DSSP file (Angstrom, degrees, kcal/mol; ACC not computed):
  #  RESIDUE AA STRUCTURE BP1 BP2  ACC     N-H-->O    O-->H-N    N-H-->O    O-->H-N    TCO  KAPPA ALPHA  PHI   PSI    X-CA   Y-CA   Z-CA
    1    1 A M              0   0    0      0, 0.0     2,-0.3     0, 0.0     0, 0.0   0.000 360.0 360.0 360.0 131.3   29.3  -55.9   48.0
    2    2 A D        -     0   0    0      1,-0.0     2,-0.5     0, 0.0     0, 0.0  -0.576 360.0-135.8 -77.9 135.1   32.7  -54.9   46.8
    3    3 A E        -     0   0    0     -2,-0.3     2,-0.4     2,-0.0    -1,-0.0  -0.798  23.7-169.7 -90.3 129.7   33.2  -51.4   45.5
    4    4 A K        -     0   0    0     -2,-0.5     2,-0.7     0, 0.0     3,-0.1  -0.923  28.0-112.7-118.2 144.4   35.2  -51.3   42.3
    5    5 A N        +     0   0    0     -2,-0.4     3,-0.1     1,-0.2    -2,-0.0  -0.649  30.6 179.9 -74.7 115.9   36.6  -48.2   40.6
    6    6 A I  S    S+     0   0    0     -2,-0.7     2,-0.5     1,-0.2    -1,-0.2   0.854  72.9  36.5 -82.4 -38.0   34.7  -47.9   37.4
    7    7 A I        -     0   0    0     -3,-0.1     2,-0.6     2,-0.0    -1,-0.2  -0.965  66.2-162.8-120.6 128.9   36.6  -44.8   36.4
    8    8 A D        -     0   0    0     -2,-0.5     2,-0.4    -3,-0.1    -3,-0.0  -0.959  17.6-171.7-109.3 119.5   40.2  -44.1   37.0
    9    9 A F        +     0   0    0     -2,-0.6     2,-0.3     2,-0.0    -2,-0.0  -0.938  11.2 165.2-120.7 130.3   41.0  -40.4   36.6
   10   10 A S        -     0   0    0     -2,-0.4     2,-0.4     2,-0.0    -2,-0.0  -0.986  22.0-141.6-140.9 153.4   44.5  -38.8   36.7
   11   11 A L        -     0   0    0     -2,-0.3     2,-0.9     4,-0.0     3,-0.1  -0.924  10.1-141.1-116.5 138.3   45.8  -35.4   35.6
   12   12 A N     >  -     0   0    0     -2,-0.4     4,-2.5     1,-0.2     5,-0.2  -0.870  18.4-160.2 -92.2 106.3   49.0  -34.6   34.0
   13   13 A E  H  > S+     0   0    0     -2,-0.9     4,-2.3     1,-0.2    -1,-0.2   0.876  87.8  48.5 -60.9 -41.6   49.9  -31.4   35.8
   14   14 A E  H  > S+     0   0    0      2,-0.2     4,-2.3     1,-0.2    -1,-0.2   0.906 112.2  49.5 -66.0 -40.9   52.3  -30.1   33.2
   15   15 A G  H  > S+     0   0    0      1,-0.2     4,-2.4     2,-0.2    -2,-0.2   0.895 110.6  50.5 -63.4 -40.1   49.8  -30.8   30.4
   16   16 A L  H  X S+     0   0    0     -4,-2.5     4,-2.4     2,-0.2    -2,-0.2   0.898 109.7  50.3 -65.1 -41.4   47.1  -29.0   32.3
   17   17 A K  H  X S+     0   0    0     -4,-2.3     4,-2.6     2,-0.2    -2,-0.2   0.907 111.2  49.1 -62.6 -42.0   49.4  -25.9   32.8
   18   18 A E  H  X S+     0   0    0     -4,-2.3     4,-2.4     2,-0.2    -2,-0.2   0.913 111.0  49.2 -65.4 -42.9   50.2  -25.9   29.1
   19   19 A L  H  X S+     0   0    0     -4,-2.4     4,-2.1     2,-0.2    -2,-0.2   0.918 112.6  48.1 -61.0 -44.3   46.5  -26.1   28.2
   20   20 A Y  H  X S+     0   0    0     -4,-2.4     4,-2.4     2,-0.2    -2,-0.2   0.913 110.7  51.3 -62.2 -44.1   45.7  -23.2   30.6
   21   21 A R  H  X S+     0   0    0     -4,-2.6     4,-2.3     1,-0.2    -2,-0.2   0.902 110.2  49.3 -61.5 -42.2   48.6  -21.1   29.2
   22   22 A K  H  X S+     0   0    0     -4,-2.4     4,-2.3     2,-0.2    -1,-0.2   0.905 111.1  49.0 -64.1 -42.0   47.3  -21.6   25.7
   23   23 A E  H  X S+     0   0    0     -4,-2.1     4,-2.1     2,-0.2    -2,-0.2   0.898 111.1  49.4 -66.6 -40.3   43.8  -20.6   26.6
   24   24 A V  H  X S+     0   0    0     -4,-2.4     4,-2.4     2,-0.2    -1,-0.2   0.915 110.9  51.1 -63.1 -42.4   45.0  -17.5   28.4
   25   25 A Q  H  X S+     0   0    0     -4,-2.3     4,-2.3     1,-0.2    -2,-0.2   0.905 109.3  50.0 -61.8 -42.9   47.1  -16.5   25.4
   26   26 A K  H  X S+     0   0    0     -4,-2.3     4,-2.1     1,-0.2    -1,-0.2   0.907 111.0  49.7 -61.5 -41.7   44.1  -17.0   23.1
   27   27 A Y  H  X S+     0   0    0     -4,-2.1     4,-2.2     2,-0.2    -2,-0.2   0.911 110.3  49.6 -64.8 -42.5   42.0  -14.8   25.3
   28   28 A L  H  X S+     0   0    0     -4,-2.4     4,-2.3     1,-0.2    -1,-0.2   0.887 110.7  50.3 -64.5 -39.0   44.6  -12.0   25.5
   29   29 A Q  H  X S+     0   0    0     -4,-2.3     4,-2.3     2,-0.2    -1,-0.2   0.884 109.0  52.3 -65.4 -38.1   44.9  -12.1   21.7
   30   30 A K  H  X S+     0   0    0     -4,-2.1     4,-1.1     2,-0.2    -2,-0.2   0.920 109.6  48.6 -63.4 -43.8   41.2  -11.8   21.4
   31   31 A I  H >X S+     0   0    0     -4,-2.2     4,-0.6     1,-0.2     3,-0.6   0.919 111.1  50.8 -61.7 -43.6   41.2   -8.8   23.7
   32   32 A E  H >< S+     0   0    0     -4,-2.3     3,-1.0     1,-0.2    -1,-0.2   0.898 108.9  51.5 -61.1 -40.9   44.0   -7.2   21.6
   33   33 A M  H 3< S+     0   0    0     -4,-2.3    -1,-0.2     1,-0.2    -2,-0.2   0.705 105.4  57.0 -70.5 -19.0   42.0   -7.8   18.4
   34   34 A E  H << S+     0   0    0     -4,-1.1    -1,-0.2    -3,-0.6    -2,-0.2   0.581  80.0 107.1 -89.0 -10.0   39.0   -6.1   19.9
   35   35 A T    <<  -     0   0    0     -3,-1.0    42,-0.1    -4,-0.6    -3,-0.0  -0.458  66.6-142.3 -68.8 142.6   40.8   -2.8   20.7
   36   36 A M  S    S+     0   0    0     -2,-0.1    41,-3.2    41,-0.1     2,-0.3   0.912  79.1  44.0 -75.5 -43.1   39.7   -0.1   18.3
   37   37 A L  E     -A   76   0A   0     39,-0.2     2,-0.3    40,-0.1    39,-0.2  -0.772  64.9-175.1-106.8 148.9   43.0    1.6   17.8
   38   38 A M  E     -A   75   0A   0     37,-2.2    37,-2.3    -2,-0.3     2,-0.1  -0.955  17.5-129.3-137.4 159.0   46.4    0.1   17.3
   39   39 A D  E  >  -A   74   0A   0     -2,-0.3     4,-2.2    35,-0.2     5,-0.2  -0.317  43.3 -86.2 -96.2-175.9   49.9    1.5   17.0
   40   40 A S  H  > S+     0   0    0     33,-0.5     4,-2.4     1,-0.2     5,-0.2   0.859 126.6  52.7 -64.0 -36.4   52.5    0.8   14.4
   41   41 A K  H  > S+     0   0    0      2,-0.2     4,-2.1     1,-0.2    -1,-0.2   0.914 110.6  47.3 -65.6 -41.5   53.8   -2.4   16.1
   42   42 A Q  H  > S+     0   0    0      2,-0.2     4,-2.7     1,-0.2    -2,-0.2   0.873 110.6  52.5 -67.3 -35.9   50.3   -3.8   16.3
   43   43 A L  H  X S+     0   0    0     -4,-2.2     4,-2.7     2,-0.2     5,-0.3   0.924 108.1  51.0 -63.9 -44.2   49.7   -2.9   12.6
   44   44 A C  H  X>S+     0   0    0     -4,-2.4     4,-1.4     1,-0.2     5,-1.4   0.915 112.9  46.4 -57.7 -43.1   52.9   -4.8   11.6
   45   45 A K  H  <5S+     0   0    0     -4,-2.1    -2,-0.2     2,-0.2    -1,-0.2   0.919 112.1  50.0 -66.5 -43.6   51.7   -7.8   13.5
   46   46 A M  H  <5S+     0   0    0     -4,-2.7    -2,-0.2     1,-0.2    -1,-0.2   0.910 121.2  33.9 -61.2 -43.5   48.2   -7.6   12.1
   47   47 A L  H  <5S-     0   0    0     -4,-2.7    -1,-0.2     2,-0.2    -2,-0.2   0.563 100.3-131.3 -91.2  -9.5   49.5   -7.4    8.5
   48   48 A N  T  <5 +     0   0    0     -4,-1.4     2,-0.3    -5,-0.3    -3,-0.2   0.894  67.8 121.4  57.6  41.6   52.5   -9.6    9.0
   49   49 A L      < -     0   0    0     -5,-1.4    -1,-0.2    -6,-0.2    -2,-0.2  -0.919  66.6-107.1-130.1 155.8   54.6   -6.9    7.3
   50   50 A S     >  -     0   0    0     -2,-0.3     4,-2.2    -3,-0.1     5,-0.2  -0.410  32.7-112.6 -77.2 160.1   57.7   -4.9    8.4
   51   51 A W  H  > S+     0   0    0      1,-0.2     4,-2.7     2,-0.2     5,-0.2   0.914 116.7  53.8 -61.8 -44.1   57.3   -1.2    9.2
   52   52 A P  H  > S+     0   0    0      0, 0.0     4,-2.2     0, 0.0    -1,-0.2   0.891 109.6  49.1 -58.6 -36.9   59.4   -0.1    6.2
   53   53 A T  H  > S+     0   0    0      2,-0.2     4,-2.7     1,-0.2     5,-0.3   0.912 110.5  49.7 -67.1 -42.3   57.1   -2.1    3.9
   54   54 A I  H  X>S+     0   0    0     -4,-2.2     4,-2.8     1,-0.2     5,-1.3   0.907 109.9  51.9 -62.5 -41.6   54.0   -0.6    5.4
   55   55 A E  I  <>S+     0   0    0     -4,-2.7     5,-0.6     3,-0.2     4,-0.2   0.938 113.7  43.5 -58.9 -46.8   55.5    2.8    4.9
   56   56 A K  I  <5S+     0   0    0     -4,-2.2    -2,-0.2    -5,-0.2    -1,-0.2   0.896 122.2  37.0 -66.9 -41.4   56.2    2.2    1.3
   57   57 A L  I  <5S+     0   0    0     -4,-2.7    -2,-0.2    -5,-0.2    -3,-0.2   0.869 133.3   7.0 -81.5 -37.1   52.9    0.5    0.5
   58   58 A F  I ><5S+     0   0    0     -4,-2.8     3,-1.8    -5,-0.3     6,-0.3   0.791 104.3  72.7-122.7 -36.8   50.3    2.4    2.5
   59   59 A L  I 3 <S+     0   0    0     -5,-1.3    -3,-0.1     1,-0.3    -4,-0.1   0.735  98.4  54.3 -68.3 -21.1   51.4    5.5    4.4
   60   60 A N  T 3 <S+     0   0    0     -5,-0.6    -1,-0.3    -4,-0.1    -2,-0.1   0.607  88.2  93.7 -82.7 -10.8   51.7    7.7    1.2
   61   61 A D    X   -     0   0    0     -3,-1.8     3,-1.7     1,-0.1    -4,-0.0  -0.728  67.7-152.9 -83.7 116.8   48.1    6.7    0.3
   62   62 A P  T 3  S+     0   0    0      0, 0.0     4,-0.2     0, 0.0    -1,-0.1   0.702  94.5  59.6 -63.5 -17.1   45.7    9.4    1.6
   63   63 A D  T 3  S+     0   0    0      2,-0.1    -4,-0.1    -5,-0.1    20,-0.0   0.612  77.7 105.7 -85.1 -12.1   43.0    6.8    1.7
   64   64 A F  S <  S-     0   0    0     -3,-1.7     2,-1.6    -6,-0.3    16,-0.1  -0.546  82.8-117.8 -70.6 128.7   44.9    4.6    4.1
   65   65 A P        +     0   0    0      0, 0.0    11,-0.6     0, 0.0     2,-0.3  -0.464  64.1 130.8 -74.2  87.6   43.2    5.0    7.6
   66   66 A S  E     -B   75   0A   0     -2,-1.6     2,-0.4    -4,-0.2     9,-0.2  -0.971  36.8-165.6-138.7 153.0   46.0    6.5    9.6
   67   67 A V  E     -B   74   0A   0      7,-2.2     7,-2.8    -2,-0.3     2,-0.6  -0.999  12.8-146.6-136.8 136.6   46.5    9.4   12.0
   68   68 A R  E     -B   73   0A   0     -2,-0.4     2,-0.6     5,-0.2     5,-0.2  -0.920  11.6-174.1-107.3 125.7   49.8   10.8   13.2
   69   69 A I  E >   -B   72   0A   0      3,-3.5     3,-2.2    -2,-0.6     2,-0.4  -0.933  67.7 -52.4-117.4 104.2   50.0   12.2   16.7
   70   70 A G  T 3  S-     0   0    0     -2,-0.6    -2,-0.0     1,-0.3     0, 0.0  -0.540 122.4 -22.2  64.4-121.5   53.4   13.8   17.2
   71   71 A K  T 3  S+     0   0    0     -2,-0.4     2,-0.4    -3,-0.1    -1,-0.3   0.442 122.5  92.5 -95.9  -2.3   55.8   11.0   16.2
   72   72 A K  E <   - B   0  69A   0     -3,-2.2    -3,-3.5   -33,-0.0     2,-0.4  -0.780  61.8-149.1-103.4 135.8   53.3    8.2   16.8
   73   73 A W  E     - B   0  68A   0     -2,-0.4   -33,-0.5    -5,-0.2     2,-0.3  -0.807  14.3-170.8 -95.6 139.9   51.1    6.7   14.2
   74   74 A I  E     -AB  39  67A   0     -7,-2.8    -7,-2.2    -2,-0.4     2,-0.4  -0.961   1.9-163.1-129.1 153.0   47.7    5.2   15.2
   75   75 A F  E     -AB  38  66A   0    -37,-2.3   -37,-2.2    -2,-0.3     2,-0.7  -0.993  23.3-124.1-139.0 138.1   45.3    3.2   13.1
   76   76 A N  E  >  -A   37   0A   0    -11,-0.6     4,-2.7    -2,-0.4   -39,-0.2  -0.747  24.1-146.6 -81.5 118.8   41.6    2.2   13.4
   77   77 A R  H  > S+     0   0    0    -41,-3.2     4,-2.2    -2,-0.7    -1,-0.2   0.885  94.1  45.4 -57.0 -46.4   41.6   -1.6   13.3
   78   78 A K  H  > S+     0   0    0    -42,-0.3     4,-2.2     2,-0.2    -1,-0.2   0.889 113.8  49.1 -68.9 -38.4   38.3   -1.9   11.5
   79   79 A E  H  > S+     0   0    0      2,-0.2     4,-2.6     1,-0.2    -1,-0.2   0.889 110.7  51.0 -67.8 -37.9   39.1    0.7    8.9
   80   80 A V  H  X S+     0   0    0     -4,-2.7     4,-3.1     2,-0.2     5,-0.2   0.929 109.3  50.8 -63.2 -43.8   42.4   -0.9    8.2
   81   81 A Q  H  X S+     0   0    0     -4,-2.2     4,-2.3    -5,-0.2    -2,-0.2   0.916 111.4  47.9 -60.1 -43.6   40.8   -4.2    7.7
   82   82 A T  H  X S+     0   0    0     -4,-2.2     4,-2.0     2,-0.2    -1,-0.2   0.928 113.9  47.0 -62.1 -45.8   38.3   -2.7    5.3
   83   83 A Y  H  X S+     0   0    0     -4,-2.6     4,-3.2     1,-0.2    -2,-0.2   0.929 112.3  49.2 -61.6 -46.8   41.1   -0.9    3.4
   84   84 A I  H  X S+     0   0    0     -4,-3.1     4,-3.0     1,-0.2     5,-0.2   0.884 108.7  53.4 -63.6 -39.2   43.3   -4.1    3.3
   85   85 A D  H  X S+     0   0    0     -4,-2.3     4,-1.8    -5,-0.2    -1,-0.2   0.936 114.3  42.1 -59.6 -46.0   40.4   -6.2    2.0
   86   86 A W  H  X S+     0   0    0     -4,-2.0     4,-2.5     2,-0.2    -2,-0.2   0.940 115.7  49.5 -64.5 -48.4   39.8   -3.6   -0.8
   87   87 A W  H  X S+     0   0    0     -4,-3.2     4,-2.7     1,-0.2     5,-0.2   0.910 110.2  50.3 -59.0 -46.5   43.6   -3.2   -1.5
   88   88 A F  H  X S+     0   0    0     -4,-3.0     4,-2.2     1,-0.2    -1,-0.2   0.916 111.8  47.4 -61.0 -44.6   44.1   -7.0   -1.7
   89   89 A S  H  X S+     0   0    0     -4,-1.8     4,-2.1    -5,-0.2    -1,-0.2   0.908 112.3  50.5 -62.4 -42.1   41.3   -7.5   -4.1
   90   90 A D  H  X S+     0   0    0     -4,-2.5     4,-1.2     2,-0.2    -2,-0.2   0.910 110.4  48.8 -63.6 -43.8   42.5   -4.6   -6.3
   91   91 A I  H  <>S+     0   0    0     -4,-2.7     5,-2.8     1,-0.2     6,-0.4   0.908 110.5  51.0 -63.1 -42.4   46.1   -6.0   -6.4
   92   92 A R  H ><5S+     0   0    0     -4,-2.2     3,-1.4     1,-0.2    -1,-0.2   0.886 107.0  53.8 -63.7 -38.3   44.8   -9.5   -7.4
   93   93 A E  H 3<5S+     0   0    0     -4,-2.1    -1,-0.2     1,-0.3    -2,-0.2   0.799 107.0  53.3 -65.5 -27.4   42.7   -7.9  -10.2
   94   94 A Q  T 3<5S-     0   0    0     -4,-1.2    -1,-0.3    -3,-0.3    -2,-0.2   0.313 137.7 -78.6 -91.4   8.2   45.9   -6.3  -11.5
   95   95 A G  T < 5 -     0   0    0     -3,-1.4    -3,-0.2     1,-0.1    -2,-0.1   0.251  58.5 -98.3 116.1 -12.6   47.9   -9.5  -11.6
   96   96 A G  S   <S+     0   0    0     -5,-2.8     2,-0.4     1,-0.2    -4,-0.2   0.641  83.4 119.0  81.5  15.0   48.8  -10.0   -8.0
   97   97 A T        -     0   0    0     -6,-0.4     2,-0.4    -3,-0.2    -1,-0.2  -0.948  39.0-170.4-119.7 136.5   52.4   -8.7   -8.0
   98   98 A I        -     0   0    0     -2,-0.4     2,-0.5    -3,-0.1    -3,-0.0  -0.981   7.9-160.4-124.8 133.6   53.7   -5.7   -6.1
   99   99 A S        +     0   0    0     -2,-0.4    -2,-0.0     1,-0.1     0, 0.0  -0.965  12.9 173.5-110.9 123.3   57.0   -4.0   -6.5
  100  100 A I              0   0    0     -2,-0.5    -1,-0.1     1,-0.1   -44,-0.0   0.197 360.0 360.0-114.5  16.3   58.1   -2.0   -3.5
  101  101 A Y              0   0    0    -45,-0.0    -1,-0.1     0, 0.0    -2,-0.0   0.470 360.0 360.0 -83.7 360.0   61.7   -1.0   -4.5
């Protein structure tokens, strides 16, 4: 009886490397998002805002969850998320426009 290949399987090595790289990147981002505290750069990334904008909008608010240690600001990720959820809803109720000048 002749054996025939029923399944022909090949791998694109570059495609496999790219898929692996993407999965590793997703995992690293997940780990970063699970850290409890973040610094100012991580906050900027989380909120997709510049540091000067964050200073104007949030750092003067005593309710914003921030702590300054020396020259460094740190933020509790979950508390920031809760605050931002409240802040965003409040801004939308007031018409959805913010002036930061």
